[in-house]
N, CA, C, O and the ligand as a Tripos MOL2 file, in Angstrom:
@<TRIPOS>MOLECULE
protein
  261   259    66     0     0
PROTEIN
NO_CHARGES

@<TRIPOS>ATOM
      1 N          -5.5980   13.2310    9.2020 N.3       1 MET1
      2 CA         -5.1000   11.9210    8.7910 C.3       1 MET1
      3 C          -5.9050   10.8260    9.5010 C.2       1 MET1
      4 O          -6.1610   10.8960   10.7030 O.2       1 MET1
      5 N          -6.2840    9.8440    8.7380 N.am      2 VAL2
      6 CA         -6.9150    8.6750    9.3360 C.3       2 VAL2
      7 C          -6.0070    7.4800    9.1360 C.2       2 VAL2
      8 O          -5.2290    7.4250    8.1840 O.2       2 VAL2
      9 N          -6.1120    6.5440   10.0260 N.am      3 SER3
     10 CA         -5.3870    5.3010    9.8470 C.3       3 SER3
     11 C          -6.0910    4.5000    8.7730 C.2       3 SER3
     12 O          -7.3020    4.2860    8.8370 O.2       3 SER3
     13 N          -5.3290    4.0560    7.7820 N.am      4 ASN4
     14 CA         -5.9440    3.2940    6.7070 C.3       4 ASN4
     15 C          -5.1230    2.0330    6.4710 C.2       4 ASN4
     16 O          -4.2860    1.9680    5.5710 O.2       4 ASN4
     17 N          -5.3850    1.0530    7.2950 N.am      5 GLU5
     18 CA         -4.5840   -0.1610    7.2380 C.3       5 GLU5
     19 C          -5.0920   -1.1350    6.1860 C.2       5 GLU5
     20 O          -6.2900   -1.3890    6.0610 O.2       5 GLU5
     21 N          -4.1540   -1.6580    5.4500 N.am      6 GLN6
     22 CA         -4.4640   -2.6410    4.4190 C.3       6 GLN6
     23 C          -3.5430   -3.8380    4.6310 C.2       6 GLN6
     24 O          -2.3920   -3.6850    5.0380 O.2       6 GLN6
     25 N          -4.0590   -5.0140    4.3530 N.am      7 THR7
     26 CA         -3.2100   -6.1950    4.3710 C.3       7 THR7
     27 C          -2.8210   -6.5070    2.9390 C.2       7 THR7
     28 O          -3.6800   -6.6960    2.0770 O.2       7 THR7
     29 N          -1.5240   -6.5600    2.6920 N.am      8 ILE8
     30 CA         -1.0450   -6.8290    1.3360 C.3       8 ILE8
     31 C          -0.2190   -8.1130    1.3070 C.2       8 ILE8
     32 O           0.2710   -8.5880    2.3320 O.2       8 ILE8
     33 N          -0.0830   -8.6520    0.1060 N.am      9 THR9
     34 CA          0.7560   -9.8250   -0.0920 C.3       9 THR9
     35 C           2.0500   -9.3670   -0.7530 C.2       9 THR9
     36 O           2.0310   -8.7140   -1.7970 O.2       9 THR9
     37 N           3.1670   -9.7170   -0.1350 N.am     10 CYS10
     38 CA          4.4730   -9.3010   -0.6350 C.3      10 CYS10
     39 C           4.7010   -9.8000   -2.0610 C.2      10 CYS10
     40 O           4.4070  -10.9490   -2.3900 O.2      10 CYS10
     41 N           5.2370   -8.9020   -2.9050 N.am     11 HIS11
     42 CA          5.5390   -9.2210   -4.2980 C.3      11 HIS11
     43 C           6.6690  -10.2520   -4.4090 C.2      11 HIS11
     44 O           6.7790  -10.9550   -5.4140 O.2      11 HIS11
     45 N           7.4980  -10.3340   -3.3800 N.am     12 PHE12
     46 CA          8.7090  -11.1560   -3.4410 C.3      12 PHE12
     47 C           8.5680  -12.5070   -2.7360 C.2      12 PHE12
     48 O           8.9240  -13.5430   -3.2970 O.2      12 PHE12
     49 N           8.0450  -12.4910   -1.4980 N.am     13 CYS13
     50 CA          8.0190  -13.7280   -0.7160 C.3      13 CYS13
     51 C           6.5970  -14.2550   -0.4870 C.2      13 CYS13
     52 O           6.4140  -15.3300    0.0830 O.2      13 CYS13
     53 N           5.6030  -13.4960   -0.9320 N.am     14 PHE14
     54 CA          4.1830  -13.8960   -0.8530 C.3      14 PHE14
     55 C           3.6490  -14.0500    0.5660 C.2      14 PHE14
     56 O           2.5950  -14.6480    0.7820 O.2      14 PHE14
     57 N           4.3790  -13.5090    1.5220 N.am     15 GLU15
     58 CA          3.8480  -13.4270    2.8770 C.3      15 GLU15
     59 C           2.9390  -12.2010    2.9420 C.2      15 GLU15
     60 O           3.1120  -11.2570    2.1720 O.2      15 GLU15
     61 N           1.9750  -12.2150    3.8570 N.am     16 THR16
     62 CA          1.1170  -11.0460    4.0130 C.3      16 THR16
     63 C           1.5830  -10.1970    5.1870 C.2      16 THR16
     64 O           2.0630  -10.7140    6.1960 O.2      16 THR16
     65 N           1.4350   -8.9050    5.0390 N.am     17 PHE17
     66 CA          1.7290   -7.9900    6.1500 C.3      17 PHE17
     67 C           0.8590   -6.7480    6.0140 C.2      17 PHE17
     68 O           0.2900   -6.4710    4.9580 O.2      17 PHE17
     69 N           0.7740   -6.0080    7.1240 N.am     18 GLU18
     70 CA         -0.0990   -4.8400    7.1550 C.3      18 GLU18
     71 C           0.6740   -3.5620    6.8970 C.2      18 GLU18
     72 O           1.7950   -3.3770    7.3700 O.2      18 GLU18
     73 N           0.0410   -2.6910    6.1340 N.am     19 ILE19
     74 CA          0.6060   -1.3620    5.9070 C.3      19 ILE19
     75 C          -0.4310   -0.3290    6.3290 C.2      19 ILE19
     76 O          -1.6340   -0.5910    6.3340 O.2      19 ILE19
     77 N           0.0670    0.8470    6.6800 N.am     20 ASP20
     78 CA         -0.8210    1.9580    7.0110 C.3      20 ASP20
     79 C          -0.5820    3.0660    5.9980 C.2      20 ASP20
     80 O           0.4680    3.7090    6.0020 O.2      20 ASP20
     81 N          -1.5640    3.2850    5.1320 N.am     21 LEU21
     82 CA         -1.4110    4.2770    4.0690 C.3      21 LEU21
     83 C          -1.4200    5.7060    4.6000 C.2      21 LEU21
     84 O          -0.8340    6.6000    3.9890 O.2      21 LEU21
     85 N          -2.0780    5.9240    5.7260 N.am     22 GLY22
     86 CA         -2.1100    7.2600    6.3160 C.3      22 GLY22
     87 C          -2.6820    8.3240    5.4010 C.2      22 GLY22
     88 O          -2.2070    9.4590    5.3880 O.2      22 GLY22
     89 N          -3.6930    7.9660    4.6420 N.am     23 ILE23
     90 CA         -4.2770    8.9280    3.7060 C.3      23 ILE23
     91 C          -5.3300    9.7880    4.3830 C.2      23 ILE23
     92 O          -5.9650    9.3850    5.3580 O.2      23 ILE23
     93 N          -5.4910   10.9590    3.8470 N.am     24 ASP24
     94 CA         -6.4530   11.9010    4.3980 C.3      24 ASP24
     95 C          -7.8820   11.4220    4.1790 C.2      24 ASP24
     96 O          -8.2030   10.7930    3.1710 O.2      24 ASP24
     97 N          -8.7230   11.7350    5.1460 N.am     25 GLN25
     98 CA        -10.1310   11.3290    5.1470 C.3      25 GLN25
     99 C         -10.8760   11.7260    3.8730 C.2      25 GLN25
    100 O         -11.7510   10.9980    3.4020 O.2      25 GLN25
    101 N         -10.5210   12.8840    3.3240 N.am     26 ASN26
    102 CA        -11.2420   13.3940    2.1520 C.3      26 ASN26
    103 C         -10.4500   13.2460    0.8670 C.2      26 ASN26
    104 O         -10.8480   13.7760   -0.1710 O.2      26 ASN26
    105 N          -9.3310   12.5300    0.9230 N.am     27 PHE27
    106 CA         -8.4730   12.4190   -0.2420 C.3      27 PHE27
    107 C          -9.1160   11.5690   -1.3400 C.2      27 PHE27
    108 O          -9.6460   10.4910   -1.0750 O.2      27 PHE27
    109 N          -9.0600   12.0690   -2.5700 N.am     28 SER28
    110 CA         -9.4610   11.2820   -3.7310 C.3      28 SER28
    111 C          -8.3550   11.3810   -4.7570 C.2      28 SER28
    112 O          -7.8520   12.4700   -5.0340 O.2      28 SER28
    113 N          -7.9730   10.2430   -5.3250 N.am     29 GLY29
    114 CA         -6.9350   10.2690   -6.3540 C.3      29 GLY29
    115 C          -6.0560    9.0460   -6.2910 C.2      29 GLY29
    116 O          -6.4350    7.9910   -5.7820 O.2      29 GLY29
    117 N          -4.8440    9.2330   -6.8380 N.am     30 HIS30
    118 CA         -3.9070    8.1280   -6.9480 C.3      30 HIS30
    119 C          -2.7890    8.3150   -5.9300 C.2      30 HIS30
    120 O          -2.2890    9.4240   -5.7400 O.2      30 HIS30
    121 N          -2.4030    7.2280   -5.2810 N.am     31 ASN31
    122 CA         -1.3190    7.2910   -4.3140 C.3      31 ASN31
    123 C          -0.3210    6.1670   -4.5940 C.2      31 ASN31
    124 O          -0.7100    5.0130   -4.7780 O.2      31 ASN31
    125 N           0.9630    6.5120   -4.6240 N.am     32 THR32
    126 CA          1.9990    5.5030   -4.8110 C.3      32 THR32
    127 C           3.0130    5.6320   -3.6860 C.2      32 THR32
    128 O           3.5320    6.7190   -3.4330 O.2      32 THR32
    129 N           3.2870    4.5460   -3.0280 N.am     33 GLU33
    130 CA          4.2250    4.5770   -1.9210 C.3      33 GLU33
    131 C           4.9850    3.2540   -1.8530 C.2      33 GLU33
    132 O           4.4780    2.2080   -2.2580 O.2      33 GLU33
    133 N           6.2140    3.3220   -1.3320 N.am     34 ILE34
    134 CA          7.0200    2.1110   -1.1710 C.3      34 ILE34
    135 C           6.9450    1.6510    0.2850 C.2      34 ILE34
    136 O           7.1840    2.4260    1.2110 O.2      34 ILE34
    137 N           6.6090    0.3840    0.4640 N.am     35 PHE35
    138 CA          6.6360   -0.2110    1.8010 C.3      35 PHE35
    139 C           7.5640   -1.4230    1.7700 C.2      35 PHE35
    140 O           7.4420   -2.2940    0.9090 O.2      35 PHE35
    141 N           8.4940   -1.4610    2.7240 N.am     36 ASP36
    142 CA          9.3750   -2.6250    2.8200 C.3      36 ASP36
    143 C           8.6410   -3.7690    3.4980 C.2      36 ASP36
    144 O           7.9680   -3.5770    4.5110 O.2      36 ASP36
    145 N           8.7770   -4.9630    2.9280 N.am     37 CYS37
    146 CA          8.1440   -6.1530    3.4890 C.3      37 CYS37
    147 C           8.6670   -6.4050    4.9020 C.2      37 CYS37
    148 O           9.8630   -6.2800    5.1610 O.2      37 CYS37
    149 N           7.7690   -6.7570    5.8000 N.am     38 GLU38
    150 CA          8.1660   -7.0470    7.1860 C.3      38 GLU38
    151 C           8.9110   -8.3740    7.3030 C.2      38 GLU38
    152 O           9.6200   -8.6140    8.2800 O.2      38 GLU38
    153 N           8.7450   -9.2250    6.3070 N.am     39 VAL39
    154 CA          9.3400  -10.5610    6.3630 C.3      39 VAL39
    155 C          10.6900  -10.6050    5.6460 C.2      39 VAL39
    156 O          11.6900  -11.0230    6.2310 O.2      39 VAL39
    157 N          10.7230  -10.1710    4.3720 N.am     40 CYS40
    158 CA         11.9610  -10.2840    3.5870 C.3      40 CYS40
    159 C          12.6350   -8.9340    3.3380 C.2      40 CYS40
    160 O          13.7170   -8.8910    2.7520 O.2      40 CYS40
    161 N          12.0220   -7.8410    3.7710 N.am     41 CYS41
    162 CA         12.5780   -6.4880    3.6880 C.3      41 CYS41
    163 C          12.7380   -5.9430    2.2650 C.2      41 CYS41
    164 O          13.3730   -4.9050    2.0760 O.2      41 CYS41
    165 N          12.1790   -6.6190    1.2700 N.am     42 ASN42
    166 CA         12.2270   -6.0750   -0.0890 C.3      42 ASN42
    167 C          11.1860   -4.9680   -0.2520 C.2      42 ASN42
    168 O          10.1420   -4.9770    0.4000 O.2      42 ASN42
    169 N          11.4940   -4.0090   -1.1420 N.am     43 PRO43
    170 CA         10.5590   -2.8860   -1.3180 C.3      43 PRO43
    171 C           9.3690   -3.2490   -2.2070 C.2      43 PRO43
    172 O           9.5390   -3.6680   -3.3530 O.2      43 PRO43
    173 N           8.1800   -3.0830   -1.6680 N.am     44 ASN44
    174 CA          6.9490   -3.2910   -2.4260 C.3      44 ASN44
    175 C           6.3670   -1.9260   -2.7870 C.2      44 ASN44
    176 O           6.1590   -1.0700   -1.9270 O.2      44 ASN44
    177 N           6.1110   -1.7490   -4.0780 N.am     45 LYS45
    178 CA          5.4850   -0.5070   -4.5130 C.3      45 LYS45
    179 C           3.9760   -0.6950   -4.4760 C.2      45 LYS45
    180 O           3.4300   -1.5860   -5.1260 O.2      45 LYS45
    181 N           3.3190    0.1510   -3.7130 N.am     46 ILE46
    182 CA          1.8730    0.0370   -3.5310 C.3      46 ILE46
    183 C           1.1860    1.1840   -4.2620 C.2      46 ILE46
    184 O           1.3170    2.3490   -3.8860 O.2      46 ILE46
    185 N           0.4500    0.8300   -5.3160 N.am     47 ASP47
    186 CA         -0.3580    1.8150   -6.0400 C.3      47 ASP47
    187 C          -1.8080    1.6870   -5.5990 C.2      47 ASP47
    188 O          -2.3840    0.6000   -5.6390 O.2      47 ASP47
    189 N          -2.3890    2.7920   -5.1820 N.am     48 THR48
    190 CA         -3.7840    2.7440   -4.7500 C.3      48 THR48
    191 C          -4.6070    3.8100   -5.4620 C.2      48 THR48
    192 O          -4.1290    4.9060   -5.7530 O.2      48 THR48
    193 N          -5.8400    3.4580   -5.7280 N.am     49 GLU49
    194 CA         -6.8370    4.4240   -6.1940 C.3      49 GLU49
    195 C          -7.7670    4.6780   -5.0270 C.2      49 GLU49
    196 O          -8.3620    3.7570   -4.4670 O.2      49 GLU49
    197 N          -7.8780    5.9530   -4.6700 N.am     50 ILE50
    198 CA         -8.6160    6.3020   -3.4630 C.3      50 ILE50
    199 C          -9.7480    7.2640   -3.8000 C.2      50 ILE50
    200 O          -9.5630    8.2380   -4.5300 O.2      50 ILE50
    201 N         -10.9100    6.9720   -3.2590 N.am     51 TYR51
    202 CA        -12.0340    7.8830   -3.4220 C.3      51 TYR51
    203 C         -12.6080    8.2170   -2.0600 C.2      51 TYR51
    204 O         -13.0810    7.3370   -1.3400 O.2      51 TYR51
    205 N         -12.5610    9.5040   -1.7100 N.am     52 ASP52
    206 CA        -13.0790    9.9640   -0.4220 C.3      52 ASP52
    207 C         -12.4850    9.2150    0.7700 C.2      52 ASP52
    208 O         -13.1920    8.8870    1.7230 O.2      52 ASP52
    209 N         -11.1800    8.9490    0.7050 N.am     53 GLY53
    210 CA        -10.4990    8.2800    1.7990 C.3      53 GLY53
    211 C         -10.6530    6.7750    1.8290 C.2      53 GLY53
    212 O         -10.0780    6.1030    2.6850 O.2      53 GLY53
    213 N         -11.4420    6.2340    0.8780 N.am     54 GLU54
    214 CA        -11.6300    4.7840    0.8030 C.3      54 GLU54
    215 C         -10.7730    4.2230   -0.3280 C.2      54 GLU54
    216 O         -10.7340    4.7830   -1.4230 O.2      54 GLU54
    217 N         -10.0890    3.1170   -0.0560 N.am     55 VAL55
    218 CA         -9.2550    2.4990   -1.0760 C.3      55 VAL55
    219 C         -10.1280    1.6730   -2.0290 C.2      55 VAL55
    220 O         -10.7540    0.6920   -1.6280 O.2      55 VAL55
    221 N         -10.1560    2.0900   -3.2910 N.am     56 ASN56
    222 CA        -10.9520    1.3800   -4.3040 C.3      56 ASN56
    223 C         -10.1830    0.2380   -4.9330 C.2      56 ASN56
    224 O         -10.7370   -0.8360   -5.1720 O.2      56 ASN56
    225 N          -8.8890    0.4680   -5.2070 N.am     57 SER57
    226 CA         -8.0820   -0.6140   -5.7510 C.3      57 SER57
    227 C          -6.6590   -0.4790   -5.2520 C.2      57 SER57
    228 O          -6.1900    0.6190   -4.9510 O.2      57 SER57
    229 N          -5.9760   -1.6190   -5.1680 N.am     58 LEU58
    230 CA         -4.6290   -1.6330   -4.6300 C.3      58 LEU58
    231 C          -3.7930   -2.6210   -5.4530 C.2      58 LEU58
    232 O          -4.1800   -3.7730   -5.6480 O.2      58 LEU58
    233 N          -2.6500   -2.1440   -5.9250 N.am     59 THR59
    234 CA         -1.7820   -2.9830   -6.7380 C.3      59 THR59
    235 C          -0.4020   -3.0330   -6.0990 C.2      59 THR59
    236 O           0.1650   -2.0060   -5.7250 O.2      59 THR59
    237 N           0.1220   -4.2330   -5.9820 N.am     60 VAL60
    238 CA          1.4640   -4.4190   -5.4150 C.3      60 VAL60
    239 C           2.4160   -4.7770   -6.5530 C.2      60 VAL60
    240 O           2.1440   -5.6890   -7.3340 O.2      60 VAL60
    241 N           3.5420   -4.0490   -6.6420 N.am     61 SER61
    242 CA          4.5450   -4.3750   -7.6530 C.3      61 SER61
    243 C           5.9520   -4.1850   -7.0990 C.2      61 SER61
    244 O           6.1370   -3.8050   -5.9430 O.2      61 SER61
    245 N           6.9390   -4.4590   -7.9480 N.am     62 ASP62
    246 CA          8.3490   -4.4220   -7.5580 C.3      62 ASP62
    247 C           8.8330   -2.9960   -7.3300 C.2      62 ASP62
    248 O           8.8590   -2.1960   -8.2650 O.2      62 ASP62
    249 N           9.2110   -2.6740   -6.1150 N.am     63 GLY63
    250 CA          9.6530   -1.3300   -5.7760 C.3      63 GLY63
    251 C          11.0760   -1.0140   -6.2000 C.2      63 GLY63
    252 O          11.5290    0.1190   -6.0340 O.2      63 GLY63
    253 N          11.7870   -1.9890   -6.7430 N.am     64 ASN64
    254 CA         13.1640   -1.7640   -7.2020 C.3      64 ASN64
    255 C          13.2270   -1.1050   -8.5690 C.2      64 ASN64
    256 O          14.2640   -0.5610   -8.9500 O.2      64 ASN64
    257 N          12.1360   -1.1480   -9.3040 N.am     65 GLU65
    258 CA         12.1330   -0.6440  -10.6840 C.3      65 GLU65
    259 C          12.1930    0.8700  -10.7360 C.2      65 GLU65
    260 O          12.1980    1.4500  -11.8220 O.2      65 GLU65
    261 ZN          8.4720  -10.2570    1.5180 Zn       66 ZN66
@<TRIPOS>BOND
     1     1     2 1
     2     2     3 1
     3     3     4 2
     4     3     5 am
     5     5     6 1
     6     6     7 1
     7     7     8 2
     8     7     9 am
     9     9    10 1
    10    10    11 1
    11    11    12 2
    12    11    13 am
    13    13    14 1
    14    14    15 1
    15    15    16 2
    16    15    17 am
    17    17    18 1
    18    18    19 1
    19    19    20 2
    20    19    21 am
    21    21    22 1
    22    22    23 1
    23    23    24 2
    24    23    25 am
    25    25    26 1
    26    26    27 1
    27    27    28 2
    28    27    29 am
    29    29    30 1
    30    30    31 1
    31    31    32 2
    32    31    33 am
    33    33    34 1
    34    34    35 1
    35    35    36 2
    36    35    37 am
    37    37    38 1
    38    38    39 1
    39    39    40 2
    40    39    41 am
    41    41    42 1
    42    42    43 1
    43    43    44 2
    44    43    45 am
    45    45    46 1
    46    46    47 1
    47    47    48 2
    48    47    49 am
    49    49    50 1
    50    50    51 1
    51    51    52 2
    52    51    53 am
    53    53    54 1
    54    54    55 1
    55    55    56 2
    56    55    57 am
    57    57    58 1
    58    58    59 1
    59    59    60 2
    60    59    61 am
    61    61    62 1
    62    62    63 1
    63    63    64 2
    64    63    65 am
    65    65    66 1
    66    66    67 1
    67    67    68 2
    68    67    69 am
    69    69    70 1
    70    70    71 1
    71    71    72 2
    72    71    73 am
    73    73    74 1
    74    74    75 1
    75    75    76 2
    76    75    77 am
    77    77    78 1
    78    78    79 1
    79    79    80 2
    80    79    81 am
    81    81    82 1
    82    82    83 1
    83    83    84 2
    84    83    85 am
    85    85    86 1
    86    86    87 1
    87    87    88 2
    88    87    89 am
    89    89    90 1
    90    90    91 1
    91    91    92 2
    92    91    93 am
    93    93    94 1
    94    94    95 1
    95    95    96 2
    96    95    97 am
    97    97    98 1
    98    98    99 1
    99    99   100 2
   100    99   101 am
   101   101   102 1
   102   102   103 1
   103   103   104 2
   104   103   105 am
   105   105   106 1
   106   106   107 1
   107   107   108 2
   108   107   109 am
   109   109   110 1
   110   110   111 1
   111   111   112 2
   112   111   113 am
   113   113   114 1
   114   114   115 1
   115   115   116 2
   116   115   117 am
   117   117   118 1
   118   118   119 1
   119   119   120 2
   120   119   121 am
   121   121   122 1
   122   122   123 1
   123   123   124 2
   124   123   125 am
   125   125   126 1
   126   126   127 1
   127   127   128 2
   128   127   129 am
   129   129   130 1
   130   130   131 1
   131   131   132 2
   132   131   133 am
   133   133   134 1
   134   134   135 1
   135   135   136 2
   136   135   137 am
   137   137   138 1
   138   138   139 1
   139   139   140 2
   140   139   141 am
   141   141   142 1
   142   142   143 1
   143   143   144 2
   144   143   145 am
   145   145   146 1
   146   146   147 1
   147   147   148 2
   148   147   149 am
   149   149   150 1
   150   150   151 1
   151   151   152 2
   152   151   153 am
   153   153   154 1
   154   154   155 1
   155   155   156 2
   156   155   157 am
   157   157   158 1
   158   158   159 1
   159   159   160 2
   160   159   161 am
   161   161   162 1
   162   162   163 1
   163   163   164 2
   164   163   165 am
   165   165   166 1
   166   166   167 1
   167   167   168 2
   168   167   169 am
   169   169   170 1
   170   170   171 1
   171   171   172 2
   172   171   173 am
   173   173   174 1
   174   174   175 1
   175   175   176 2
   176   175   177 am
   177   177   178 1
   178   178   179 1
   179   179   180 2
   180   179   181 am
   181   181   182 1
   182   182   183 1
   183   183   184 2
   184   183   185 am
   185   185   186 1
   186   186   187 1
   187   187   188 2
   188   187   189 am
   189   189   190 1
   190   190   191 1
   191   191   192 2
   192   191   193 am
   193   193   194 1
   194   194   195 1
   195   195   196 2
   196   195   197 am
   197   197   198 1
   198   198   199 1
   199   199   200 2
   200   199   201 am
   201   201   202 1
   202   202   203 1
   203   203   204 2
   204   203   205 am
   205   205   206 1
   206   206   207 1
   207   207   208 2
   208   207   209 am
   209   209   210 1
   210   210   211 1
   211   211   212 2
   212   211   213 am
   213   213   214 1
   214   214   215 1
   215   215   216 2
   216   215   217 am
   217   217   218 1
   218   218   219 1
   219   219   220 2
   220   219   221 am
   221   221   222 1
   222   222   223 1
   223   223   224 2
   224   223   225 am
   225   225   226 1
   226   226   227 1
   227   227   228 2
   228   227   229 am
   229   229   230 1
   230   230   231 1
   231   231   232 2
   232   231   233 am
   233   233   234 1
   234   234   235 1
   235   235   236 2
   236   235   237 am
   237   237   238 1
   238   238   239 1
   239   239   240 2
   240   239   241 am
   241   241   242 1
   242   242   243 1
   243   243   244 2
   244   243   245 am
   245   245   246 1
   246   246   247 1
   247   247   248 2
   248   247   249 am
   249   249   250 1
   250   250   251 1
   251   251   252 2
   252   251   253 am
   253   253   254 1
   254   254   255 1
   255   255   256 2
   256   255   257 am
   257   257   258 1
   258   258   259 1
   259   259   260 2
@<TRIPOS>SUBSTRUCTURE
     1 MET1         2 RESIDUE 1 A MET
     2 VAL2         6 RESIDUE 1 A VAL
     3 SER3        10 RESIDUE 1 A SER
     4 ASN4        14 RESIDUE 1 A ASN
     5 GLU5        18 RESIDUE 1 A GLU
     6 GLN6        22 RESIDUE 1 A GLN
     7 THR7        26 RESIDUE 1 A THR
     8 ILE8        30 RESIDUE 1 A ILE
     9 THR9        34 RESIDUE 1 A THR
    10 CYS10       38 RESIDUE 1 A CYS
    11 HIS11       42 RESIDUE 1 A HIS
    12 PHE12       46 RESIDUE 1 A PHE
    13 CYS13       50 RESIDUE 1 A CYS
    14 PHE14       54 RESIDUE 1 A PHE
    15 GLU15       58 RESIDUE 1 A GLU
    16 THR16       62 RESIDUE 1 A THR
    17 PHE17       66 RESIDUE 1 A PHE
    18 GLU18       70 RESIDUE 1 A GLU
    19 ILE19       74 RESIDUE 1 A ILE
    20 ASP20       78 RESIDUE 1 A ASP
    21 LEU21       82 RESIDUE 1 A LEU
    22 GLY22       86 RESIDUE 1 A GLY
    23 ILE23       90 RESIDUE 1 A ILE
    24 ASP24       94 RESIDUE 1 A ASP
    25 GLN25       98 RESIDUE 1 A GLN
    26 ASN26      102 RESIDUE 1 A ASN
    27 PHE27      106 RESIDUE 1 A PHE
    28 SER28      110 RESIDUE 1 A SER
    29 GLY29      114 RESIDUE 1 A GLY
    30 HIS30      118 RESIDUE 1 A HIS
    31 ASN31      122 RESIDUE 1 A ASN
    32 THR32      126 RESIDUE 1 A THR
    33 GLU33      130 RESIDUE 1 A GLU
    34 ILE34      134 RESIDUE 1 A ILE
    35 PHE35      138 RESIDUE 1 A PHE
    36 ASP36      142 RESIDUE 1 A ASP
    37 CYS37      146 RESIDUE 1 A CYS
    38 GLU38      150 RESIDUE 1 A GLU
    39 VAL39      154 RESIDUE 1 A VAL
    40 CYS40      158 RESIDUE 1 A CYS
    41 CYS41      162 RESIDUE 1 A CYS
    42 ASN42      166 RESIDUE 1 A ASN
    43 PRO43      170 RESIDUE 1 A PRO
    44 ASN44      174 RESIDUE 1 A ASN
    45 LYS45      178 RESIDUE 1 A LYS
    46 ILE46      182 RESIDUE 1 A ILE
    47 ASP47      186 RESIDUE 1 A ASP
    48 THR48      190 RESIDUE 1 A THR
    49 GLU49      194 RESIDUE 1 A GLU
    50 ILE50      198 RESIDUE 1 A ILE
    51 TYR51      202 RESIDUE 1 A TYR
    52 ASP52      206 RESIDUE 1 A ASP
    53 GLY53      210 RESIDUE 1 A GLY
    54 GLU54      214 RESIDUE 1 A GLU
    55 VAL55      218 RESIDUE 1 A VAL
    56 ASN56      222 RESIDUE 1 A ASN
    57 SER57      226 RESIDUE 1 A SER
    58 LEU58      230 RESIDUE 1 A LEU
    59 THR59      234 RESIDUE 1 A THR
    60 VAL60      238 RESIDUE 1 A VAL
    61 SER61      242 RESIDUE 1 A SER
    62 ASP62      246 RESIDUE 1 A ASP
    63 GLY63      250 RESIDUE 1 A GLY
    64 ASN64      254 RESIDUE 1 A ASN
    65 GLU65      258 RESIDUE 1 A GLU
    66 ZN66       261 GROUP 0 **** ****
């Protein structure tokens, strides 16, 4: 496991906070995880496309759905 920190903007309050995806160094594929906002505590659904442990794209959406 490598630390893979990303700064995201909350879907609800638009504050930024850091998340640690904790993805494997050699992982390639799609990852979906819920992170609660550090500011407003609402659930943000984080969709990432990962290639060789590097985040290629990251989408933040409503984790309540
Ligand atoms: Zn928030």
